[in-house]
Structures are given as structure tokens and as C-alpha cells.
C-alpha positions in Angstrom: 61.6 -77.8 124.7 63.7 -78.5 127.8 67.2 -77.2 128.3 70.2 -79.5 128.9 70.1 -78.7 132.7 66.4 -79.7 132.8 67.1 -82.8 130.8 69.9 -83.8 133.2 67.7 -83.3 136.2 64.8 -85.3 134.7 67.2 -88.1 133.7 68.6 -88.3 137.2 65.1 -88.2 138.8 63.9 -91.1 136.6 66.9 -93.3 136.9 66.9 -96.5 139.0 69.2 -96.9 142.0 71.8 -98.9 139.9 71.6 -96.4 137.1 72.1 -93.5 139.5 75.2 -95.2 140.9 76.6 -95.5 137.3 75.7 -91.8 136.5 77.3 -90.5 139.7 80.3 -92.7 139.4 81.1 -91.0 136.1 79.8 -87.6 137.0 82.9 -85.5 136.2 82.8 -85.7 132.3 79.0 -85.3 132.4 79.0 -82.2 134.5 82.0 -80.8 132.6 80.0 -81.1 129.3 77.1 -79.3 131.1 79.3 -76.5 132.2 80.7 -76.1 128.7 77.1 -75.8 127.4 76.3 -73.2 130.1 79.2 -71.0 128.9 78.1 -71.3 125.3 74.5 -70.4 126.4 75.7 -67.3 128.4 77.8 -66.1 125.5 75.4 -66.6 122.7 71.9 -66.3 124.2 70.3 -63.1 122.8 66.6 -62.6 123.8 64.9 -59.3 123.0 65.9 -57.6 126.3 68.9 -57.4 128.6 66.6 -58.1 131.5 65.4 -61.3 130.0 69.0 -62.3 129.1 70.1 -61.8 132.8 67.1 -63.7 134.1 67.7 -66.6 131.7 71.4 -66.8 132.6 70.7 -66.8 136.3 68.1 -69.5 135.9 70.4 -71.8 134.0 73.3 -71.1 136.5 70.9 -72.0 139.3 69.8 -75.2 137.5 73.5 -76.3 137.0 74.2 -75.7 140.7 71.2 -77.9 141.5 72.6 -80.7 139.3 76.0 -80.4 141.1 74.4 -80.5 144.5 72.6 -83.8 143.7 76.0 -85.5 143.5 76.3 -87.6 146.7 79.3 -87.0 149.0 80.4 -90.6 148.7 81.0 -89.9 145.0 83.4 -87.0 145.8 85.7 -88.5 148.4 89.0 -88.4 146.7 91.1 -85.3 146.5 90.6 -85.2 142.7 86.9 -85.5 143.0 86.6 -82.9 145.8 88.8 -80.4 144.0 87.1 -80.9 140.7 83.7 -80.5 142.3 84.7 -77.1 143.8 86.3 -76.1 140.5 83.2 -76.9 138.5 81.0 -75.2 141.0 83.1 -72.1 140.9 83.0 -72.1 137.1 79.2 -72.3 137.1 78.9 -69.3 139.4 81.4 -67.4 137.3 79.6 -68.1 134.0 77.8 -64.7 133.6 80.0 -62.4 131.5 81.4 -59.4 133.3 79.6 -60.2 136.5 81.7 -61.0 139.6 80.2 -63.5 142.1 81.8 -64.0 145.5 80.5 -67.6 145.5 82.6 -68.3 142.4 85.8 -67.0 144.0 85.1 -69.0 147.2 84.8 -72.3 145.4 87.7 -71.6 143.0 90.0 -70.7 145.9 88.8 -73.9 147.7 89.7 -75.9 144.6 93.2 -74.5 144.5 93.7 -75.3 148.2 92.6 -78.9 147.7 94.8 -79.3 144.6 97.4 -76.6 144.2 98.4 -78.2 140.9 95.0 -77.8 139.2 95.8 -75.3 136.5 92.2 -75.0 135.2 91.2 -73.8 138.7 94.0 -71.2 138.8 93.1 -70.0 135.4 89.4 -69.7 136.2 90.2 -67.9 139.5 92.3 -65.4 137.5 89.3 -64.7 135.2 87.0 -64.4 138.3 89.1 -61.9 140.2 89.9 -59.9 137.0 86.2 -58.9 137.0 86.9 -57.0 140.2 89.7 -55.0 138.6 92.4 -56.7 140.8 95.1 -56.8 138.2 97.9 -58.1 140.4 96.0 -61.0 141.9 94.6 -62.0 138.5 98.1 -61.8 136.9 99.6 -63.9 139.7 97.0 -66.7 139.0 97.8 -66.6 135.2 101.6 -66.4 135.8 101.4 -69.6 137.9 99.7 -71.4 135.1 102.1 -69.9 132.5 105.2 -71.2 134.4 103.8 -74.7 134.3 102.2 -74.8 130.9 102.9 -72.0 128.3 99.8 -72.5 126.1 98.1 -70.2 123.6 95.0 -70.0 125.8 96.8 -68.7 129.0 98.8 -66.2 126.9 95.5 -65.0 125.5 94.1 -64.6 129.1 97.1 -62.5 130.0 96.7 -60.4 126.9 93.0 -59.8 127.8 94.0 -58.8 131.3 96.5 -56.3 130.1 94.0 -54.8 127.7 91.3 -54.4 130.3 93.9 -52.8 132.7 95.1 -50.5 129.9 91.5 -49.2 129.3 91.0 -48.6 133.0 94.4 -47.1 134.2 96.7 -44.2 133.5 99.7 -46.4 132.7 98.0 -47.6 129.5 101.0 -47.6 127.2 102.9 -50.2 129.1 99.9 -52.5 129.5 99.1 -52.2 125.8 102.6 -53.1 124.9 102.3 -56.2 127.1 98.9 -57.0 125.6 100.4 -57.0 122.1 103.4 -59.1 123.2 101.2 -61.7 124.9 98.8 -61.8 121.9 101.6 -62.3 119.5 103.1 -65.1 121.6 99.7 -66.7 121.8 99.3 -66.6 118.0 102.8 -68.0 117.5 101.6 -71.1 119.2 98.1 -71.1 117.5 97.7 -68.8 114.6 94.0 -69.6 114.5 93.3 -68.5 118.0 90.4 -66.1 117.1 90.2 -64.5 120.5 93.9 -63.7 120.5 93.5 -62.1 117.1 90.5 -60.1 118.4 92.5 -59.0 121.5 95.4 -58.0 119.3 93.1 -55.9 117.1 91.5 -54.3 120.2 95.0 -53.4 121.6 95.9 -51.6 118.4 92.5 -49.8 118.3 92.7 -48.8 122.0 96.3 -47.5 121.4 94.9 -45.4 118.5 92.2 -43.9 120.7 94.3 -43.4 123.8 97.1 -41.6 122.0 94.8 -39.0 120.3 94.1 -40.7 117.1 97.2 -39.6 115.2 98.7 -43.0 114.4 97.0 -44.2 111.2 99.2 -47.3 111.2 97.8 -48.7 114.4 94.3 -48.4 113.0 95.3 -50.4 109.9 96.9 -53.0 112.2 93.7 -53.2 114.2 91.6 -53.8 111.1 94.1 -56.5 109.8 93.8 -58.5 113.1 90.0 -58.1 113.3 89.5 -59.3 109.7 91.7 -62.3 110.3 89.6 -63.2 113.4 86.4 -62.7 111.4 87.3 -65.4 109.0 87.4 -68.0 111.7 84.2 -69.9 112.3 84.7 -69.9 116.1 84.4 -66.1 116.1 81.0 -66.1 114.3 79.2 -65.7 117.6 81.5 -63.1 119.1 79.3 -60.4 120.5 81.4 -57.3 119.5 83.8 -58.3 116.8 81.7 -57.1 113.9 80.8 -53.9 115.8 84.4 -53.1 116.3 85.2 -53.8 112.6 82.4 -51.4 111.7 83.7 -48.6 113.8 87.3 -49.0 112.6 86.2 -49.1 109.0 84.3 -45.8 109.6 87.4 -44.2 111.0 89.3 -45.4 107.9 86.5 -43.9 105.8 85.6 -47.4 104.4 82.0 -46.3 104.8 80.2 -49.1 103.0 82.2 -51.8 104.8 81.5 -50.0 108.0 77.7 -50.0 107.4 77.7 -53.7 106.5 79.7 -54.6 109.6 77.4 -52.5 111.9 74.3 -54.0 110.4 75.6 -57.5 110.9 76.5 -56.6 114.5 73.0 -55.3 115.1 71.4 -58.5 113.8 73.7 -60.6 116.0 73.6 -58.6 119.2 70.6 -56.4 119.9 72.2 -55.0 123.1 74.9 -52.9 121.5 74.2 -49.6 119.8 75.2 -50.9 116.3 71.9 -49.8 114.7 72.3 -46.3 116.2 75.8 -46.2 114.7 74.4 -47.1 111.3 72.0 -44.2 111.5 74.6 -41.8 112.7 77.0 -42.8 109.9 74.2 -42.3 107.3 73.4 -38.9 108.9 77.1 -37.9 108.5 77.2 -39.1 104.9 74.0 -37.3 104.1 75.2 -34.1 105.6 78.6 -34.2 103.8 76.8 -35.1 100.5 74.4 -32.2 101.0 77.1 -29.6 101.6 79.1 -30.8 98.6 76.1 -30.9 96.3 75.2 -27.4 97.4 78.5 -26.1 96.1 78.1 -28.1 92.9 74.7 -26.4 92.3 76.2 -23.0 93.1 78.8 -23.6 90.4 76.1 -24.5 87.8 74.1 -21.5 88.8 77.1 -19.2 88.4 77.2 -20.0 84.7 73.7 -18.6 84.2 74.2 -15.5 86.3 75.4 -13.4 83.4 72.3 -14.2 81.3 69.8 -13.2 84.0 71.8 -10.3 85.6 70.0 -7.6 83.6 66.5 -9.0 84.2 67.0 -9.3 88.0 68.6 -5.9 88.4 66.5 -3.8 90.7 64.1 -6.6 91.6 66.2 -7.8 94.5 66.1 -4.4 96.3 65.7 -4.8 100.0 66.2 -8.6 99.8 69.1 -10.7 101.2 70.5 -12.7 98.3 73.6 -14.1 100.1 75.8 -12.4 97.5 78.3 -11.0 100.0 79.0 -14.5 101.3 79.3 -15.9 97.8 81.7 -13.1 96.8 83.7 -13.7 99.9 84.2 -17.4 99.2 84.8 -16.6 95.5 87.6 -14.1 96.3 89.0 -16.5 98.9 89.3 -19.3 96.3 90.9 -16.9 93.8 93.5 -15.9 96.4 94.6 -19.5 96.8 96.9 -19.2 93.8 98.9 -16.5 95.7 99.8 -18.8 98.6 103.5 -19.5 98.6 104.5 -23.1 98.4 107.7 -24.9 99.2 109.3 -25.7 95.8 109.8 -29.3 96.9 106.1 -29.8 96.5 104.1 -29.7 93.2 100.9 -27.6 93.4 97.9 -29.7 92.6 94.1 -29.7 92.7 91.8 -32.5 93.9 91.1 -33.9 90.4 94.9 -34.7 90.0 95.2 -36.8 93.2 95.3 -40.5 93.2 93.7 -42.6 96.0 96.1 -43.1 98.9 99.3 -41.2 99.6 100.3 -38.5 97.1 104.0 -37.9 97.7 105.6 -34.7 96.6 102.3 -33.0 96.1 100.4 -30.2 97.9 96.7 -29.2 97.6 95.6 -25.7 98.8 92.0 -25.2 99.7 89.7 -22.7 101.4 87.6 -23.8 104.3 83.9 -23.6 103.5 82.6 -24.9 106.8 83.1 -27.1 109.8 80.7 -30.0 109.7 78.9 -30.5 113.1 78.5 -34.1 114.0 77.6 -36.4 116.9 81.1 -37.4 117.7 84.2 -35.6 119.1 86.5 -37.3 116.6 87.4 -37.1 113.9 86.7 -33.5 112.8 85.1 -32.9 109.4 85.5 -29.8 107.2 84.4 -29.1 103.7 87.0 -27.3 101.6 87.3 -25.9 98.0 90.5 -26.0 95.9 91.5 -23.4 93.4 89.5 -25.1 90.7 86.4 -24.9 92.9 86.4 -28.6 93.6 84.8 -29.2 96.9 86.1 -32.1 99.1 86.0 -33.3 102.7 88.9 -32.8 105.1 89.0 -35.5 107.8 91.2 -34.5 110.8 92.6 -36.6 113.6 95.1 -35.6 116.3 94.5 -31.8 115.9 92.3 -29.6 118.0 89.2 -28.0 116.5 90.4 -24.5 117.1 93.4 -25.0 114.7 91.3 -24.8 111.5 88.4 -22.4 111.1 85.9 -21.3 108.4 87.6 -19.0 105.8 91.1 -20.3 106.5 93.4 -21.2 103.6 94.7 -24.7 104.2 97.7 -26.3 102.6 97.7 -30.1 102.7 101.2 -31.6 102.2 101.4 -35.0 100.6 97.7 -35.6 101.1 96.3 -39.0 101.8 93.2 -39.1 99.6 90.1 -41.4 99.8 87.6 -41.8 97.0 84.2 -42.5 98.4 81.8 -43.9 95.8 79.1 -46.4 96.7 75.3 -47.0 96.9 73.6 -48.0 100.1 70.3 -49.8 100.5 70.7 -51.1 104.0 68.8 -54.2 105.3 67.9 -52.6 108.7 67.9 -48.9 108.0 67.2 -48.2 104.3 65.8 -44.9 103.1 62.3 -45.4 101.8 60.2 -44.0 98.9 57.0 -42.9 100.5 55.4 -41.5 97.4 52.6 -43.2 95.7 50.6 -46.1 96.9 51.3 -49.6 98.0 54.2 -51.0 100.2 57.2 -48.8 101.1 60.0 -49.4 98.7 63.7 -49.1 99.8 65.7 -46.5 98.0 69.4 -46.8 97.1 71.4 -43.7 98.0 74.5 -42.9 96.1 77.4 -41.3 98.0 80.3 -40.0 95.9 83.0 -37.5 97.1 86.7 -37.2 97.8 88.3 -36.9 101.2 91.7 -36.0 102.5 92.9 -37.3 105.8 95.2 -35.4 108.2 96.7 -37.1 111.3 99.7 -34.8 112.2 100.4 -31.1 112.5 103.2 -31.5 109.9 100.8 -32.5 107.2 99.0 -29.1 107.2 99.7 -25.4 107.0 97.0 -22.8 107.9 97.1 -19.4 106.1 100.6 -20.3 105.0 101.9 -21.0 108.6 102.8 -24.2 110.4 100.5 -25.0 113.3 101.6 -24.5 116.9 102.5 -27.7 118.8 99.8 -26.7 121.3 97.1 -27.7 118.8 98.3 -31.4 118.8 96.0 -33.9 120.6 98.0 -36.5 122.5 95.5 -37.5 125.2 92.7 -40.0 124.9 89.9 -39.2 122.4 86.3 -40.2 122.9 84.4 -41.1 119.8 81.1 -40.2 121.5 
């Protein structure tokens, strides 16, 4: 099956002289359609490997250039024809995402020189030079267009420029503020501009990461914008939207929604590490579930200790039974009742909490362990309350050294999450390998409670407030 560029070349090669004159006379709309197809191809083409994708894009770009170069000079004599020819040639060279081509800049500059009022050429030139990281030059191009025509599209371009600059520079806060403003102005003109919604969500998400992960509200705003974008048909082919939704949902502990989003992202775009993210998330959940189940089994075993104590006496001589560790944790849990609590808070245990924010309530727990994981943030701990209910503590914005195994932790007005779902993934399911026949996918049930901490003020350790030195305010890296 031939591609549009091949079809155009064949059609022109087979046309009669009179037909050629007609085709070339009306070449601008035909080539414009071809360029639009090229951009769709470069954005949506997903062969098995990146190498094949790059090869295919370069091939199609080359074919489009050949089509342009077949247009006789006599059909591009006017200022409009010559400037449009240079503009379209520059666009073709600039079609490969995130790849700067000096040829693209050359032809786009030439187009703006031939026709300084050609806004499309200025806009495309801004996108081209933005790939080099030249913020000021790109912004000058966009600002010129904005002064003449304040459209949703150019406002989105400015927002994307501010976002890219925020991610690459130290003055990130100012650029993120500008990104949010431009995105909101763009959406005021077109509330269904999916790319503006995606950029807005990305700005909030980037703000969350760059400020240390303490602002829970920005993460919620990010998810809100992403989900609005996801509902728009035009965003179905977006290469990273579902991936970002999956990551944000994981940080919000919406684990099932995270896994669904990441699996969808993996099926749409094989070049991102979405499938690895699914596996790492399942590894985290398995580890948390395993530690929590271990404590549950310990509680059940404790009930039968009295019955077997006499029989086992003397038989364990010289063997390590882990009794000292169990006794230490048991005594630590018993001591939780002695921790002083500000009378403005009601003492509670995990089984009394509701999902979400629990105002006027405090839960005191003993740290069983720190949960090692692939990522730097968030931090995960497993705690036990005074009723020996084990739960997960998820920590943002606080350094690892602030909370250690054996500490007594007071959680003020805890934000509680109930995790309860079954997972039988499409791409990464656990399998039952027993017996004969084909492998059968197994559904794994995850069920536990988690408390989220974002600020130093939400937690006391061993009855004391944490030092401000433990706060994280610089950028956090998820990996």
C-alpha cells in the first residue's frame, strides 16, 4: 500500500502536460493537505522500534520535500506563492517531534522575510527554535503572532514554551505561573482545546514535583485537567497523556486507575516505559500487602501461643525464634497509649477513620519498617496502631531520616485512603502455573488502609514536632 507522498508522486508522474499545469496551478491546498498528513503520521506512527520510527519519519519527510521540489518556479512567482513555498518546506523539515533541523529554520526565516505578515510562518519558526532551548527567540515569534491574533492555539504554544523552560531552568516558579495563565487564557477561548488542558495538567504536575511534592492540591488539579483532556477525541492519540494520568493516579494512591492508565499507555506507545511502571507498581503493592499480611498472621499466631507454650518449652533451646523482636514491637505498641496528645484532638485507631480527611482526630502508631522501593518519592512505611491494626504511611515533602523503624508517630488529622481492588491486568497479569494446559491469569486482591502525610505539621515523632530541616522544598525525582 502506497503512502500519500508516494501517491502524489505517482499521480504527478502520470499526468499529462495539461493536467500538470492544473495540478501545479492549485498546488498550495494540495501540498498543505500533504503536510498535515505528514504531521499526523509523525505523531501517531508507532512501529516496533524507535529506530524504525525515525527511519520512517525521515523517509516520509524526504518524500514530501521531493514533492515540493517538483513544483516549477513559474508556479511560485508571486510573493504569496514564494513565501508559502518556503513556509511549507520549513514545516516539512520541522515535522519530526523534538528534533531540530537547521533546514527548517532556514526556510521558515526566509518565509517571514518574504512575507513578514505570515503568522503561520512566525508560529512555526517559534516551534522550531524552541527545540534548541532558545526561550527568548521562540517567545518573540509567538508574541508577534499574539499581538496580531490572540487565538487559543498561539496561547497554547506560549504555555508549552513556558512549561518546557520551567522544566529546564532554575527560575521554574515564574515560568510555571506563566504557563498556567496562558493555558487558562487559551481554554477561555476554546474550552475543548485538549492540548491546552494537557499542558495545564502538566504545569500543575511539574509544580508538584519541583516544589518537593508537599502540595497535594496541585496534584489534584493536575489530574482534573488531564481527565478533561482524556475525554476529548482529539487527544486519543496523544503519546503521553495516559502515561501521565497513570503516574499521577499512583501518587494519589488510586492504584487500580493508575494500572489501567499505564497499561493503556503501553498499548498506545511502546517507546515509553509504561509497562515497566505497571510492573514496579505491582511490585510495590505486593510488598506492602506481604508486610501487612505478615502482621495479620502474627496476630493470629499470638492467640494460639498460650496453648502450645508448655509443649514447646525447652525444645527451642539454642534456636533463634525472633521472640525478642516480637516482644519489642509488642511493648512499643503497648506504650502508644502513654503518648501525650493535645486535647484538641480525639485519639483514634485506624478502624475508626473515614476515607479522606479526618478533622479533629489523631492516630498514634509504631513504625514497623521502612519499605524499600525503586523510587525516591514518596516514602512508604508500615505502622501499627494501639489496636495492632497495621497500615501504610505514605510520606511526601519530608526527608527519609525524619522517621525511623521503632519510632512512635502521631498523625494529626490524617488523610486516609482505603485501597481495595482486584487486578488481573491485560499486559502483566500474574499467572497460575500449576497443573496442565494453558497459563491462566490470576486476579490478585489488594486491600489495606493508608495515611498520607505532606507537611511537617501533620506529624509528630516520639511526641515531638519535626525540625524544619527535615522539610523537602527542592525538586524530587520519582526515579
